[in-house]
N, CA, C and O atoms as a DFTB+ gen file, in Angstrom:
276 C
 N C O
     1  1     -23.490       4.337      14.103
     2  2     -23.706       4.399      12.666
     3  2     -22.443       3.902      11.952
     4  3     -21.335       4.328      12.279
     5  1     -22.610       3.017      10.993
     6  2     -21.473       2.518      10.240
     7  2     -21.407       3.230       8.899
     8  3     -22.428       3.614       8.328
     9  1     -20.205       3.393       8.419
    10  2     -19.996       4.025       7.130
    11  2     -19.642       2.947       6.120
    12  3     -18.646       2.240       6.275
    13  1     -20.445       2.827       5.107
    14  2     -20.201       1.845       4.065
    15  2     -19.172       2.403       3.085
    16  3     -19.274       3.555       2.664
    17  1     -18.189       1.595       2.725
    18  2     -17.169       2.037       1.784
    19  2     -17.573       1.656       0.368
    20  3     -18.241       0.644       0.158
    21  1     -17.172       2.456      -0.589
    22  2     -17.507       2.146      -1.983
    23  2     -16.856       0.844      -2.437
    24  3     -15.691       0.584      -2.134
    25  1     -17.612       0.032      -3.164
    26  2     -17.073      -1.155      -3.823
    27  2     -17.042      -0.842      -5.315
    28  3     -18.058      -0.916      -6.006
    29  1     -15.862      -0.494      -5.786
    30  2     -15.699      -0.031      -7.161
    31  2     -15.723      -1.184      -8.150
    32  3     -15.178      -2.255      -7.885
    33  1     -16.357      -0.956      -9.285
    34  2     -16.301      -1.918     -10.381
    35  2     -16.483      -1.171     -11.694
    36  3     -17.018      -0.063     -11.743
    37  1     -16.017      -1.823     -12.757
    38  2     -16.256      -1.276     -14.085
    39  2     -16.918      -2.344     -14.940
    40  3     -16.845      -3.534     -14.634
    41  1     -17.542      -1.922     -15.976
    42  2     -18.294      -2.803     -16.844
    43  2     -17.402      -3.880     -17.454
    44  3     -16.220      -3.653     -17.713
    45  1     -17.979      -5.038     -17.677
    46  2     -17.240      -6.107     -18.357
    47  2     -16.947      -5.716     -19.801
    48  3     -16.090      -6.328     -20.439
    49  1     -17.629      -4.725     -20.320
    50  2     -17.358      -4.226     -21.664
    51  2     -16.099      -3.367     -21.706
    52  3     -15.674      -2.957     -22.786
    53  1     -15.501      -3.089     -20.564
    54  2     -14.337      -2.206     -20.471
    55  2     -13.014      -2.956     -20.465
    56  3     -12.020      -2.430     -19.964
    57  1     -12.972      -4.131     -20.990
    58  2     -11.755      -4.944     -20.924
    59  2     -10.657      -4.488     -21.878
    60  3      -9.561      -5.047     -21.845
    61  1     -10.908      -3.503     -22.718
    62  2      -9.900      -3.070     -23.682
    63  2      -8.865      -2.111     -23.103
    64  3      -7.919      -1.745     -23.801
    65  1      -9.017      -1.696     -21.853
    66  2      -8.043      -0.808     -21.238
    67  2      -8.136       0.632     -21.696
    68  3      -7.220       1.416     -21.447
    69  1      -9.204       0.993     -22.352
    70  2      -9.366       2.345     -22.868
    71  2      -9.908       3.320     -21.842
    72  3      -9.579       3.254     -20.658
    73  1     -10.738       4.215     -22.316
    74  2     -11.330       5.240     -21.462
    75  2     -12.514       4.648     -20.700
    76  3     -13.609       4.511     -21.245
    77  1     -12.288       4.309     -19.464
    78  2     -13.310       3.633     -18.668
    79  2     -13.605       4.416     -17.387
    80  3     -12.784       5.196     -16.904
    81  1     -14.780       4.182     -16.870
    82  2     -15.119       4.706     -15.554
    83  2     -15.408       3.530     -14.635
    84  3     -15.689       2.418     -15.081
    85  1     -15.334       3.804     -13.357
    86  2     -15.739       2.843     -12.340
    87  2     -16.855       3.471     -11.540
    88  3     -16.883       4.688     -11.352
    89  1     -17.775       2.653     -11.068
    90  2     -18.867       3.126     -10.238
    91  2     -18.925       2.307      -8.958
    92  3     -18.458       1.169      -8.910
    93  1     -19.497       2.895      -7.937
    94  2     -19.712       2.196      -6.665
    95  2     -21.209       2.195      -6.397
    96  3     -21.709       2.952      -5.565
    97  1     -21.912       1.334      -7.114
    98  2     -23.364       1.294      -7.038
    99  2     -23.875       0.781      -5.700
   100  3     -25.064       0.911      -5.408
   101  1     -23.006       0.203      -4.886
   102  2     -23.446      -0.323      -3.590
   103  2     -23.938       0.775      -2.642
   104  3     -24.589       0.467      -1.643
   105  1     -23.647       2.020      -2.925
   106  2     -24.087       3.115      -2.055
   107  2     -25.446       3.689      -2.452
   108  3     -25.986       4.545      -1.752
   109  1     -25.998       3.225      -3.566
   110  2     -27.261       3.777      -4.050
   111  2     -28.405       3.550      -3.063
   112  3     -29.177       4.469      -2.789
   113  1     -28.517       2.344      -2.534
   114  2     -29.650       2.038      -1.652
   115  2     -29.523       2.706      -0.289
   116  3     -30.515       3.182       0.263
   117  1     -28.313       2.746       0.257
   118  2     -28.149       3.262       1.617
   119  2     -27.932       4.763       1.673
   120  3     -28.344       5.410       2.636
   121  1     -27.285       5.335       0.645
   122  2     -26.959       6.764       0.685
   123  2     -27.603       7.570      -0.433
   124  3     -27.571       8.800      -0.409
   125  1     -28.190       6.884      -1.416
   126  2     -28.860       7.580      -2.507
   127  2     -27.921       8.199      -3.518
   128  3     -28.329       9.069      -4.287
   129  1     -26.655       7.762      -3.531
   130  2     -25.681       8.307      -4.477
   131  2     -24.963       7.170      -5.197
   132  3     -24.920       6.036      -4.721
   133  1     -24.402       7.504      -6.354
   134  2     -23.542       6.587      -7.091
   135  2     -22.248       7.343      -7.390
   136  3     -22.225       8.201      -8.274
   137  1     -21.167       7.033      -6.660
   138  2     -19.884       7.659      -6.965
   139  2     -19.330       7.126      -8.288
   140  3     -19.485       5.945      -8.602
   141  1     -18.688       8.000      -9.056
   142  2     -18.113       7.654     -10.354
   143  2     -16.693       8.209     -10.379
   144  3     -16.450       9.327      -9.926
   145  1     -15.744       7.412     -10.916
   146  2     -14.355       7.885     -11.033
   147  2     -13.723       7.341     -12.298
   148  3     -14.229       6.391     -12.895
   149  1     -12.626       7.938     -12.704
   150  2     -11.830       7.500     -13.842
   151  2     -11.052       6.255     -13.419
   152  3     -10.341       6.286     -12.414
   153  1     -11.175       5.177     -14.163
   154  2     -10.514       3.931     -13.784
   155  2      -8.993       4.012     -13.878
   156  3      -8.287       3.200     -13.279
   157  1      -8.491       4.987     -14.627
   158  2      -7.040       5.146     -14.741
   159  2      -6.474       6.075     -13.674
   160  3      -5.255       6.180     -13.540
   161  1      -7.324       6.746     -12.916
   162  2      -6.887       7.685     -11.880
   163  2      -7.675       7.410     -10.599
   164  3      -8.451       8.248     -10.140
   165  1      -7.463       6.222     -10.034
   166  2      -8.276       5.802      -8.887
   167  2      -8.085       6.686      -7.657
   168  3      -8.942       6.691      -6.773
   169  1      -6.999       7.424      -7.579
   170  2      -6.787       8.352      -6.468
   171  2      -7.235       9.768      -6.818
   172  3      -7.066      10.696      -6.027
   173  1      -7.799       9.920      -7.995
   174  2      -8.241      11.227      -8.450
   175  2      -9.620      11.573      -7.919
   176  3     -10.119      10.925      -6.999
   177  1     -10.231      12.589      -8.497
   178  2     -11.531      13.058      -8.007
   179  2     -12.640      12.037      -8.252
   180  3     -12.566      11.213      -9.164
   181  1     -13.654      12.119      -7.422
   182  2     -14.835      11.266      -7.522
   183  2     -16.049      12.167      -7.697
   184  3     -16.233      13.127      -6.949
   185  1     -16.857      11.858      -8.668
   186  2     -18.097      12.588      -8.908
   187  2     -19.235      11.749      -8.332
   188  3     -19.410      10.595      -8.723
   189  1     -19.998      12.307      -7.421
   190  2     -21.143      11.595      -6.854
   191  2     -22.421      12.159      -7.449
   192  3     -22.691      13.357      -7.358
   193  1     -23.202      11.280      -8.058
   194  2     -24.482      11.679      -8.640
   195  2     -25.600      10.961      -7.893
   196  3     -25.372       9.924      -7.270
   197  1     -26.788      11.508      -7.957
   198  2     -27.897      10.843      -7.288
   199  2     -28.172       9.515      -7.979
   200  3     -27.902       9.352      -9.169
   201  1     -28.707       8.579      -7.223
   202  2     -29.054       7.277      -7.796
   203  2     -30.064       7.448      -8.927
   204  3     -29.997       6.745      -9.936
   205  1     -30.990       8.375      -8.760
   206  2     -31.994       8.638      -9.797
   207  2     -31.340       9.141     -11.083
   208  3     -31.692       8.690     -12.174
   209  1     -30.395      10.070     -10.963
   210  2     -29.708      10.599     -12.145
   211  2     -28.889       9.520     -12.828
   212  3     -28.844       9.464     -14.057
   213  1     -28.241       8.664     -12.052
   214  2     -27.434       7.597     -12.638
   215  2     -28.325       6.596     -13.372
   216  3     -27.980       6.128     -14.457
   217  1     -29.467       6.272     -12.779
   218  2     -30.411       5.360     -13.430
   219  2     -30.893       5.947     -14.753
   220  3     -30.991       5.233     -15.752
   221  1     -31.193       7.234     -14.763
   222  2     -31.622       7.895     -16.004
   223  2     -30.520       7.860     -17.050
   224  3     -30.789       7.637     -18.230
   225  1     -29.292       8.076     -16.628
   226  2     -28.165       8.028     -17.559
   227  2     -28.030       6.638     -18.179
   228  3     -27.891       6.513     -19.396
   229  1     -28.069       5.596     -17.351
   230  2     -27.928       4.220     -17.855
   231  2     -29.063       3.886     -18.815
   232  3     -28.833       3.287     -19.866
   233  1     -30.284       4.267     -18.461
   234  2     -31.423       4.020     -19.352
   235  2     -31.239       4.736     -20.689
   236  3     -31.535       4.174     -21.743
   237  1     -30.751       5.976     -20.645
   238  2     -30.502       6.725     -21.873
   239  2     -29.410       6.095     -22.719
   240  3     -29.519       6.048     -23.944
   241  1     -28.364       5.614     -22.074
   242  2     -27.282       4.956     -22.810
   243  2     -27.784       3.680     -23.480
   244  3     -27.458       3.408     -24.635
   245  1     -28.566       2.914     -22.759
   246  2     -29.125       1.676     -23.332
   247  2     -30.053       1.967     -24.508
   248  3     -30.135       1.173     -25.445
   249  1     -30.743       3.088     -24.462
   250  2     -31.678       3.463     -25.515
   251  2     -30.981       4.138     -26.697
   252  3     -31.632       4.461     -27.691
   253  1     -29.668       4.356     -26.601
   254  2     -28.930       4.974     -27.697
   255  2     -29.034       6.470     -27.761
   256  3     -28.742       7.062     -28.799
   257  1     -29.446       7.108     -26.671
   258  2     -29.630       8.558     -26.690
   259  2     -28.328       9.345     -26.815
   260  3     -28.361      10.536     -27.124
   261  1     -27.188       8.708     -26.581
   262  2     -25.922       9.428     -26.583
   263  2     -25.021       9.017     -27.741
   264  3     -23.821       9.290     -27.727
   265  1     -25.592       8.373     -28.728
   266  2     -24.828       7.935     -29.891
   267  2     -24.310       9.149     -30.666
   268  3     -24.992      10.166     -30.791
   269  1     -23.104       9.016     -31.173
   270  2     -22.535      10.089     -31.998
   271  2     -22.508       9.640     -33.449
   272  3     -22.454       8.446     -33.743
   273  1     -22.546      10.592     -34.330
   274  2     -22.568      10.277     -35.771
   275  2     -21.217       9.881     -36.265
   276  3     -21.056       9.584     -37.448
């Protein structure tokens, strides 16, 4: 059995150097998870969410469900 390593990336919208996250979506198909980390603390903690939960989050963000006033 081989262990696939995360391939981290952040959105092209994150070029301002601000508060960004990185995701390793390459693990969604094989392991069913999407690891998420702070792009400024790459050696820090990693939060792993299910691929389904991450997909729901992205869909909600695209739909504007998390907009603040």
